[in-house]
C-alpha positions in Angstrom: -0.1 0.4 0.3 1.5 2.9 -1.3 1.7 6.4 1.6 2.0 9.5 1.5 3.2 11.6 4.8 3.2 16.0 4.0 4.9 17.3 7.3 4.5 20.5 8.1 5.1 23.1 11.1 3.7 25.8 13.3 6.7 28.6 11.6 9.1 28.0 9.6 12.9 26.8 11.2 10.9 24.3 13.3 12.4 20.8 12.0 10.5 20.0 8.7 13.6 19.2 6.9 15.6 16.8 10.5 11.7 15.9 11.2 11.2 14.2 7.2 14.8 13.0 7.7 13.6 10.8 11.0 10.8 9.4 9.2 12.4 9.0 6.2 14.9 6.6 8.3 12.1 5.1 10.7 10.7 3.9 7.5 13.4 2.5 5.7 13.7 0.8 8.4 10.3 -1.4 8.2 11.8 -2.2 4.8 9.8 0.2 2.8 10.9 1.6 -0.2 11.1 5.5 0.8 10.6 8.8 -0.8 11.2 12.3 -1.0 9.2 15.7 -2.2 9.8 19.3 -1.3 7.4 21.4 -4.2 8.8 24.8 -2.7 11.6 25.7 -1.2 12.8 29.7 -1.9 16.6 30.7 -0.3 17.9 29.1 -3.3 21.5 30.0 -4.5 22.6 27.4 -7.3 20.9 24.0 -5.9 17.9 24.3 -3.2 20.4 22.9 -0.2 17.2 20.7 1.6 15.8 19.2 -1.0 19.5 18.0 -2.3 20.3 16.7 1.0 17.2 14.2 1.7 17.0 13.3 -2.1 20.1 12.1 -1.1 18.7 10.6 2.0 16.1 8.8 0.1 18.9 8.0 -2.7 20.6 6.4 0.1 18.0 5.1 1.6 16.2 3.7 -1.5 18.3 3.3 -4.3 15.4 2.7 -6.8 14.3 6.4 -5.9 16.0 7.8 -8.9 14.2 11.0 -9.5 16.1 14.3 -10.9 16.5 17.2 -8.0 14.7 19.4 -10.5 12.1 16.4 -9.8 11.8 16.7 -6.7 11.9 19.8 -6.3 10.2 22.2 -8.9 9.4 25.2 -8.4 13.0 26.8 -6.4 12.9 30.6 -5.6 15.8 32.4 -4.7 14.4 34.9 -2.8 14.5 34.1 0.6 11.2 34.5 1.2 7.5 33.6 1.3 6.0 31.6 -1.7 4.0 34.0 -2.7 6.8 37.2 -2.8 9.7 34.7 -3.7 8.0 33.4 -6.7 7.6 36.8 -9.0 5.1 36.3 -11.7 5.6 32.9 -11.9 2.6 30.6 -11.5 2.3 27.5 -9.4 0.2 24.8 -10.8 -1.1 22.9 -8.1 -1.9 20.3 -9.7 1.0 19.7 -11.2 2.7 18.9 -7.9 -0.4 16.6 -7.2 0.2 14.6 -10.4 4.9 14.7 -9.3 3.7 12.9 -6.7 1.6 10.5 -8.2 4.6 9.3 -10.4 7.1 9.5 -7.4 5.0 7.3 -6.3 6.0 4.6 -8.8 9.7 4.6 -7.0 8.7 4.5 -3.3 6.3 2.5 -0.9 6.3 5.8 1.2 6.3 9.6 0.1 7.2 12.1 2.7 6.7 15.6 1.2 7.9 18.8 2.9 5.9 21.7 3.5 7.4 25.2 2.8 7.4 27.4 6.3 3.9 27.5 8.6 0.5 26.5 7.5 -0.8 29.8 6.4 2.4 30.5 4.7 0.7 31.9 0.9 1.6 30.5 -2.0 -1.2 33.1 -3.6 -2.5 35.9 -2.5 -5.7 33.7 -0.9 -4.2 30.4 -0.9 -1.6 28.8 1.5 0.2 25.7 2.7 -2.6 24.8 4.2 -5.0 24.8 1.6 -2.3 22.3 -0.6 -2.3 20.2 2.5 -5.5 19.8 2.0 -5.4 19.0 -1.9 -3.4 16.2 -0.9 -5.2 14.5 1.8 -8.0 15.3 -0.5 -6.5 13.8 -3.9 -4.2 12.1 -2.4 -5.2 10.6 0.4 -1.2 11.9 2.0 -1.4 11.7 6.1 -0.6 15.3 7.7 2.7 15.5 10.4 2.6 18.8 12.0 5.7 19.9 14.3 5.9 22.6 16.8 8.6 23.9 18.9 9.4 23.5 22.7 10.2 27.1 23.2 9.0 29.3 25.1 6.0 30.9 23.1 4.9 27.4 21.5 2.2 26.7 23.1 0.6 29.3 21.7 1.3 28.9 17.9 0.8 25.2 18.6 -2.6 25.4 19.1 -3.0 27.8 17.2 -2.2 25.5 14.2 -4.5 22.7 15.3 -7.1 25.0 15.7 -6.1 25.3 11.6 -5.6 21.6 10.3 -8.9 20.6 12.5 -10.9 23.7 10.9 -10.0 22.7 7.2 -11.2 18.7 8.1 -7.3 17.5 8.0 -6.6 14.7 10.0 -2.4 15.2 11.4 -0.7 13.6 14.2 1.6 16.1 16.1 5.2 16.0 17.8 6.8 18.1 19.7 11.2 19.3 17.9 12.8 19.5 21.1 15.6 21.9 20.4 15.1 25.0 22.1 14.9 25.7 25.4 15.4 22.4 26.2 16.1 23.3 29.6 13.4 24.9 30.9 10.8 22.9 28.4 9.6 20.4 31.3 8.4 23.3 33.9 7.8 26.2 31.4 5.6 23.9 28.7 5.8 20.4 29.7 2.8 21.4 32.4 0.4 22.4 29.6 0.6 20.0 27.2 0.4 17.2 29.9 -2.6 18.5 31.4 -4.4 19.1 27.9 -3.9 16.7 26.1 -3.9 12.6 26.2 -0.5 12.0 24.6 2.3 14.3 24.5 5.0 12.4 21.2 8.9 14.1 20.7 10.3 14.4 17.4 13.2 11.5 17.8 15.8 9.0 16.2 
């Protein structure tokens, strides 16, 4: 059975690429052929660094995964900004992205899709990353993984992101990337999570 997992986060620099790497390794250990797809990457100078790194990891874990970097990252923009700003006059074809994902599944059992920025990062004026995730769920039955940070203030961002996913009727699992304020997390943030959620999961190898 083919599966797609869309990795998103509460904001930028929260750990989507790190999470994608962990899930590639996790599924490979389960003897599944893995693949990787990053529809949009901004801040690209010559090559998309995040996409290239994760493509190389996927190919190490699954030598049958043979697409090129331009197939893995079809939209590459130089300006390190939200896709709507970075793309200029370029039209981002959503249906084309969905078709690429389908094609990539021919090379793997599990495809990890990495978003750009947080859920409300604009792709078009009135089309956001969460809309793309919704399309992946609706058309490709993709499952969503939300990565949350551990720093002071993360409770607000995490709950807002979860409410947004729920409003879109997007099913998701969420994980805390314990990398900021590690020393104070258990005292400052974890008590609320333990009280509010039945289970708290961490992003870890």
